[in-house]
VOPAGU-2260 file (C-alpha; in pm, 1 decimal, decimal comma):
REM VOPAGU-2260
SITE   aa  ch    i         X         Y         Z
SITE  MET   A    0       0,0       0,0       0,0
SITE  ASP   A    1     289,8     236,9      70,7
SITE  VAL   A    2     434,7     163,4    -274,3
SITE  LEU   A    3      95,0     223,7    -435,6
SITE  ASN   A    4      60,4     552,9    -253,1
SITE  ASP   A    5     411,0     664,0    -354,9
SITE  GLU   A    6     356,1     571,9    -720,2
SITE  ALA   A    7      14,7     740,1    -737,4
SITE  ARG   A    8     122,2    1069,9    -583,8
SITE  PRO   A    9     330,9    1193,4    -884,4
SITE  LEU   A   10      29,3    1129,8   -1106,9
SITE  GLY   A   11    -192,6    1347,4    -892,7
SITE  LEU   A   12    -379,3    1051,0    -746,3
SITE  GLU   A   13    -445,4     982,6    -380,9
SITE  VAL   A   14    -557,1     669,7    -200,3
SITE  ASN   A   15    -890,5     706,7     -23,2
SITE  TRP   A   16    -795,4     554,6     311,4
SITE  GLN   A   17   -1151,2     569,4     443,6
SITE  LYS   A   18   -1265,9     330,6     168,8
SITE  THR   A   19    -956,8     108,8     189,3
SITE  LYS   A   20   -1007,1    -214,8     382,1
SITE  ILE   A   21    -787,3    -513,3     464,5
SITE  GLN   A   22    -943,4    -857,6     472,9
SITE  SER   A   23    -777,9   -1119,7     691,0
SITE  THR   A   24    -825,6   -1492,6     637,9
SITE  ILE   A   25    -694,3   -1594,4     980,5
SITE  ASN   A   26    -875,3   -1602,9    1312,5
SITE  PRO   A   27   -1022,2   -1252,4    1368,7
SITE  ALA   A   28    -964,0   -1287,8    1743,2
SITE  THR   A   29    -587,0   -1278,7    1686,0
SITE  THR   A   30    -582,1    -983,6    1445,0
SITE  PRO   A   31    -605,3    -614,5    1536,2
SITE  SER   A   32    -906,4    -412,4    1435,4
SITE  SER   A   33    -696,8    -170,2    1229,1
SITE  VAL   A   34    -343,3     -95,3    1115,4
SITE  TYR   A   35    -165,9     225,9    1015,8
SITE  ILE   A   36     -37,5     269,2     660,3
SITE  SER   A   37     143,3     593,1     574,1
SITE  GLY   A   38       5,6     737,0     897,2
SITE  ASN   A   39    -356,6     656,2     805,5
SITE  PRO   A   40    -572,4     400,8     989,6
SITE  VAL   A   41    -701,9     112,6     774,2
SITE  ASP   A   42    -968,7    -123,3     912,1
SITE  ILE   A   43    -921,9    -501,3     909,7
SITE  VAL   A   44   -1257,6    -658,2     827,4
SITE  GLU   A   45   -1402,9   -1005,9     774,8
SITE  SER   A   46   -1621,6    -896,9     483,3
SITE  PHE   A   47   -1653,2    -598,4     251,9
SITE  VAL   A   48   -1855,9    -495,2     -52,6
SITE  TYR   A   49   -1662,9    -494,9    -378,8
SITE  LEU   A   50   -1827,9    -415,9    -713,1
SITE  GLY   A   51   -2169,9    -455,7    -555,4
SITE  SER   A   52   -2104,1    -797,5    -398,3
SITE  GLU   A   53   -2015,0    -877,2     -38,3
SITE  ILE   A   54   -1700,1   -1088,1      -6,9
SITE  HIS   A   55   -1644,0   -1283,1     315,3
SITE  SER   A   56   -1308,9   -1408,1     438,5
SITE  LEU   A   57   -1442,3   -1764,9     475,8
SITE  GLY   A   58   -1550,0   -1778,6     111,3
SITE  SER   A   59   -1916,6   -1823,8     202,4
SITE  SER   A   60   -2189,1   -1647,4       4,5
SITE  GLU   A   61   -2457,3   -1670,2     272,1
SITE  LEU   A   62   -2427,8   -1304,2     375,5
SITE  GLU   A   63   -2437,0   -1191,5      13,1
SITE  VAL   A   64   -2744,2   -1403,5     -65,0
SITE  LEU   A   65   -2930,3   -1273,0     239,7
SITE  ARG   A   66   -2828,9    -917,0     155,0
SITE  ARG   A   67   -2954,6    -956,4    -199,5
SITE  ILE   A   68   -3283,8   -1101,8     -78,9
SITE  GLY   A   69   -3327,4    -801,5     150,2
SITE  GLN   A   70   -3257,7    -556,5    -131,7
SITE  ALA   A   71   -3499,0    -733,7    -365,0
SITE  LYS   A   72   -3764,1    -731,3     -91,9
SITE  SER   A   73   -3720,9    -355,7     -47,9
SITE  CYS   A   74   -3765,2    -301,5    -421,9
SITE  LEU   A   75   -4073,3    -522,0    -415,6
SITE  ASN   A   76   -4225,1    -311,2    -137,6
SITE  LEU   A   77   -4158,5      12,2    -327,3
SITE  LEU   A   78   -4374,8    -110,9    -615,8
SITE  ASN   A   79   -4649,6    -246,0    -394,3
SITE  ARG   A   80   -4902,1      33,8    -441,1
SITE  GLY   A   81   -4808,3     146,1    -791,9
SITE  ILE   A   82   -4774,0    -194,7    -959,0
SITE  TRP   A   83   -4876,5    -499,4    -758,5
SITE  ARG   A   84   -5206,7    -353,4    -634,2
SITE  SER   A   85   -5292,1    -180,3    -960,1
SITE  SER   A   86   -5541,2    -296,8   -1222,6
SITE  ILE   A   87   -5284,9    -390,0   -1488,7
SITE  SER   A   88   -5289,4    -742,9   -1625,7
SITE  LEU   A   89   -5131,1   -1029,3   -1437,2
SITE  LEU   A   90   -4898,9   -1108,8   -1727,4
SITE  THR   A   91   -4761,1    -754,0   -1719,4
SITE  LYS   A   92   -4708,5    -771,4   -1343,0
SITE  VAL   A   93   -4510,7   -1095,0   -1371,4
SITE  GLN   A   94   -4303,3    -949,6   -1653,4
SITE  GLN   A   95   -4225,6    -639,2   -1446,0
SITE  TYR   A   96   -4129,8    -862,0   -1153,8
SITE  ARG   A   97   -3883,9   -1048,8   -1376,1
SITE  THR   A   98   -3752,6    -719,4   -1516,1
SITE  TYR   A   99   -3718,7    -504,1   -1202,5
SITE  ILE   A  100   -3695,4    -738,9    -903,6
SITE  GLN   A  101   -3514,4   -1052,6   -1018,1
SITE  PRO   A  102   -3203,4    -870,7   -1152,3
SITE  VAL   A  103   -3158,2    -705,3    -811,7
SITE  LEU   A  104   -3155,5   -1045,6    -644,3
SITE  LEU   A  105   -2948,9   -1229,8    -906,1
SITE  TYR   A  106   -2672,3    -970,9    -945,0
SITE  GLY   A  107   -2341,8   -1157,8    -926,7
SITE  SER   A  108   -2516,5   -1490,1    -864,3
SITE  GLU   A  109   -2287,8   -1670,3   -1111,0
SITE  THR   A  110   -2006,8   -1640,5    -854,1
SITE  TRP   A  111   -2205,6   -1745,8    -547,6
SITE  VAL   A  112   -2098,5   -2045,4    -341,3
SITE  LEU   A  113   -2438,1   -2202,9    -285,5
SITE  THR   A  114   -2567,3   -2480,1     -65,8
SITE  ARG   A  115   -2900,1   -2656,9     -86,9
SITE  ALA   A  116   -3028,8   -2443,5     200,5
SITE  LEU   A  117   -2937,2   -2116,5      25,6
SITE  LEU   A  118   -3100,1   -2231,7    -298,9
SITE  ASP   A  119   -3415,8   -2316,4    -105,5
SITE  LYS   A  120   -3418,0   -1966,1      45,5
SITE  VAL   A  121   -3385,5   -1807,5    -297,6
SITE  ASP   A  122   -3667,6   -2019,0    -442,1
SITE  ALA   A  123   -3882,0   -1955,0    -134,2
SITE  PHE   A  124   -3844,2   -1578,5    -183,2
SITE  ASP   A  125   -3943,9   -1622,2    -547,2
SITE  ASN   A  126   -4260,6   -1805,3    -443,9
SITE  ILE   A  127   -4340,6   -1536,5    -186,0
SITE  CYS   A  128   -4314,3   -1267,3    -452,3
SITE  LEU   A  129   -4542,7   -1454,4    -692,4
SITE  ARG   A  130   -4800,2   -1512,2    -418,4
SITE  ARG   A  131   -4794,0   -1142,3    -340,8
SITE  ILE   A  132   -4839,1   -1048,5    -705,5
SITE  LEU   A  133   -5125,4   -1295,6    -746,5
SITE  ARG   A  134   -5270,9   -1197,3    -406,3
SITE  ILE   A  135   -5271,4   -1555,0    -278,7
SITE  PRO   A  136   -5212,5   -1569,3      97,2
SITE  TYR   A  137   -5064,4   -1876,3     262,4
SITE  VAL   A  138   -5386,7   -1932,7     456,5
SITE  ASP   A  139   -5551,3   -2036,7     127,8
SITE  HIS   A  140   -5327,3   -2347,7     123,3
SITE  VAL   A  141   -5243,1   -2318,8    -246,9
SITE  ALA   A  142   -4942,2   -2526,1    -354,5
SITE  ASN   A  143   -4637,6   -2350,5    -496,5
SITE  ALA   A  144   -4672,6   -2546,7    -821,4
SITE  THR   A  145   -5025,4   -2409,9    -863,6
SITE  VAL   A  146   -4905,9   -2056,1    -790,6
SITE  ARG   A  147   -4637,0   -2079,1   -1056,0
SITE  LEU   A  148   -4885,8   -2225,0   -1302,8
SITE  ARG   A  149   -5120,4   -1930,1   -1251,1
SITE  ALA   A  150   -4827,1   -1691,8   -1299,7
SITE  GLY   A  151   -4746,3   -1840,1   -1639,8
SITE  SER   A  152   -4487,9   -2097,5   -1523,6
SITE  PRO   A  153   -4184,3   -1866,8   -1501,0
SITE  PRO   A  154   -3846,2   -2039,7   -1444,6
SITE  GLN   A  155   -3731,3   -2078,1   -1087,1
SITE  LEU   A  156   -3453,2   -1855,4    -962,4
SITE  SER   A  157   -3234,2   -2157,9    -895,4
SITE  GLN   A  158   -3263,1   -2249,5   -1264,0
SITE  LEU   A  159   -3165,8   -1895,6   -1367,3
SITE  ILE   A  160   -2864,4   -1911,8   -1135,9
SITE  GLN   A  161   -2757,8   -2240,8   -1290,6
SITE  ARG   A  162   -2780,4   -2092,0   -1640,1
SITE  SER   A  163   -2568,9   -1790,5   -1545,0
SITE  ARG   A  164   -2308,4   -2015,4   -1382,2
SITE  LEU   A  165   -2287,6   -2229,6   -1695,0
SITE  ARG   A  166   -2242,9   -1916,9   -1908,6
SITE  LEU   A  167   -1959,1   -1803,3   -1681,1
SITE  PHE   A  168   -1804,1   -2150,2   -1699,0
SITE  GLY   A  169   -1808,3   -2140,7   -2077,8
SITE  HIS   A  170   -1658,5   -1791,7   -2077,1
SITE  VAL   A  171   -1373,1   -1899,7   -1848,3
SITE  ALA   A  172   -1316,1   -2226,2   -2036,4
SITE  ARG   A  173   -1257,3   -2029,7   -2358,5
SITE  MET   A  174    -997,4   -1799,5   -2199,4
SITE  ASP   A  175    -627,8   -1811,8   -2271,1
SITE  ALA   A  176    -450,0   -2100,0   -2097,0
SITE  SER   A  177    -188,4   -1864,6   -1948,8
SITE  LEU   A  178    -440,9   -1678,6   -1732,2
SITE  ASP   A  179    -465,2   -1760,0   -1361,5
SITE  ILE   A  180    -842,1   -1807,6   -1371,0
SITE  PHE   A  181    -808,7   -2069,3   -1646,9
SITE  ARG   A  182    -540,3   -2256,3   -1450,8
SITE  ALA   A  183    -762,8   -2249,2   -1141,5
SITE  LEU   A  184   -1051,0   -2398,0   -1342,5
SITE  LYS   A  185    -820,1   -2663,8   -1486,8
SITE  THR   A  186    -701,3   -2757,4   -1138,3
SITE  LEU   A  187   -1059,1   -2777,6   -1015,1
SITE  ILE   A  188   -1159,5   -3015,9   -1294,8
SITE  ARG   A  189    -849,4   -3235,7   -1318,8
SITE  GLY   A  190    -763,9   -3238,5    -950,6
SITE  LEU   A  191    -476,1   -3109,8    -740,5
SITE  PRO   A  192    -107,7   -3179,9    -811,5
SITE  ILE   A  193      31,5   -3515,9    -704,3
SITE  LYS   A  194     252,5   -3367,8    -432,0
SITE  TRP   A  195     -34,0   -3170,1    -277,0
SITE  LYS   A  196    -135,3   -3276,4      73,9
SITE  ARG   A  197    -458,0   -3197,1     253,9
SITE  PRO   A  198    -407,4   -2962,8     550,8
SITE  PRO   A  199    -460,1   -3117,1     895,1
SITE  GLY   A  200    -802,0   -3103,6    1053,9
SITE  ARG   A  201   -1149,7   -3230,9     985,2
SITE  PRO   A  202   -1301,7   -3130,5     647,4
SITE  ARG   A  203   -1577,4   -2872,2     678,6
SITE  HIS   A  204   -1809,6   -3065,3     446,8
SITE  THR   A  205   -1861,7   -3435,6     393,6
SITE  GLY   A  206   -1858,2   -3617,4      63,5
SITE  TYR   A  207   -2226,1   -3710,6      78,9
SITE  VAL   A  208   -2373,6   -3817,3    -255,2
SITE  PRO   A  209   -2754,6   -3818,8    -287,1
SITE  TRP   A  210   -2911,8   -4159,7    -339,5
SITE  GLU   A  211   -3083,9   -4033,5    -654,5
SITE  GLN   A  212   -2744,9   -3982,7    -822,3
SITE  ILE   A  213   -2622,7   -4325,2    -710,8
SITE  SER   A  214   -2936,0   -4501,2    -836,8
SITE  SER   A  215   -2918,9   -4315,7   -1170,0
SITE  LEU   A  216   -2557,5   -4425,1   -1215,0
SITE  ILE   A  217   -2644,2   -4787,6   -1135,3
SITE  ILE   A  218   -2927,5   -4779,2   -1389,6
SITE  LEU   A  219   -2693,7   -4640,7   -1657,6
SITE  VAL   A  220   -2428,9   -4904,9   -1589,5
SITE  SER   A  221   -2678,4   -5189,0   -1583,4
SITE  THR   A  222   -2845,9   -5068,3   -1902,5
SITE  ARG   A  223   -2509,6   -5065,5   -2081,4
SITE  LEU   A  224   -2458,8   -5428,2   -1971,7
SITE  GLY   A  225   -2802,6   -5532,0   -2096,8
SITE  ASN   A  226   -2978,7   -5542,5   -1756,9
SITE  THR   A  227   -3274,8   -5341,4   -1637,9
SITE  PRO   A  228   -3244,5   -5293,5   -1259,7
SITE  ARG   A  229   -3541,5   -5219,6   -1038,4
SITE  ILE   A  230   -3504,9   -5011,3    -720,3
SITE  GLU   A  231   -3775,6   -5006,1    -457,5
SITE  ASN   A  232   -3791,1   -4781,4    -154,8
SITE  THR   A  233   -3915,7   -4963,6     153,2
SITE  GLY   A  234   -3865,2   -4683,2     405,5
SITE  SER   A  235   -3616,3   -4428,3     528,2
SITE  THR   A  236   -3355,5   -4678,2     650,1
SITE  SER   A  237   -3367,8   -4984,3     420,9
SITE  TRP   A  238   -3371,6   -5059,6      49,1
SITE  LYS   A  239   -3474,9   -5373,9    -132,5
SITE  PRO   A  240   -3194,3   -5532,7    -336,4
SITE  LEU   A  241   -3147,7   -5441,0    -699,3
SITE  ARG   A  242   -3289,6   -5695,1    -940,4
SITE  SER   A  243   -3195,1   -5740,7   -1302,4
SITE  SER   A  244   -3427,0   -5820,5   -1591,8
SITE  SER   A  245   -3388,9   -6191,0   -1517,6
SITE  GLY   A  246   -3536,7   -6138,7   -1171,7
SITE  HIS   A  247   -3240,5   -6242,1    -953,2
SITE  ALA   A  248   -3093,1   -6008,3    -692,4
SITE  LEU   A  249   -2763,1   -5844,2    -780,9
SITE  ASP   A  250   -2496,8   -5920,5    -520,4
SITE  ASP   A  251   -2122,0   -5875,3    -487,5
SITE  ASP   A  252   -2049,0   -6154,0    -737,0
SITE  ASP   A  253   -2253,0   -6013,2   -1023,2
SITE  GLU   A  254   -2086,6   -5898,4   -1344,3
SITE  TRP   A  255   -2194,9   -5535,7   -1342,1
SITE  LYS   A  256   -2041,6   -5434,2   -1010,9
SITE  PRO   A  257   -1669,6   -5456,2   -1101,3
SITE  GLN   A  258   -1734,8   -5242,4   -1407,8
SITE  ILE   A  259   -1880,7   -4945,9   -1220,3
SITE  CYS   A  260   -1540,6   -4786,6   -1155,2
SITE  PRO   A  261   -1419,8   -4810,7   -1520,2
SITE  PHE   A  262   -1750,2   -4660,2   -1633,3
SITE  ILE   A  263   -1704,2   -4365,0   -1398,7
SITE  ILE   A  264   -1352,3   -4311,8   -1526,1
SITE  ASP   A  265   -1481,0   -4307,0   -1884,3
SITE  LEU   A  266   -1723,9   -4030,0   -1791,8
SITE  GLY   A  267   -1437,9   -3819,7   -1655,4
């Protein structure tokens, strides 16, 4: 920062120290609240807003998602009397909601680090907005699918987020291979270097794979081998064995099981 200040001064530029922040990635309890650079105090913060998005030191997007939901809710309230309670057609109201409210919520969503819980909050806010536009209170016990059908079946916000993330992925994948962002994407897809070691400590997230993905993979493998497996759910804790087209249960000695791993490798 001192070098930046010294280089900017001959050009007639000055660093705005009140807007300058330092973000620390270590334990905030062991870091001071501020430091002095060129005689000016600079705050050390856990999160700050950069280009309209809030960046947290832990890499989580929860604060940004909640902040965006709050901003979109404020915009929705501003149009309550002039738009949502007016006599204009329902189709026009939904189109104005998608034009004026959704972009406020989805700004920068292609870079969000999302969990299932955050996606559910985003979709829940979308359903709340549509119910408000259609004037359907929750006491009427109308299903969300029916609400969206009455609104013209607009796409869910989680689907719009997925589209924007795929567009960003394609944009990064077409970048020059010498750029850092392309190398980071390549490392994410192909894995870490061989000499890399995981830092000590328990991982923050488990490697849980939903049963739906596992069952879909088993069906694909069995179909390639000429079998048609059947999966039956008998409760929350037990599953009936898989059965092929011949009717016998598939066990550890069956032909398809050793070929699951090669099939996964082919997909990669």
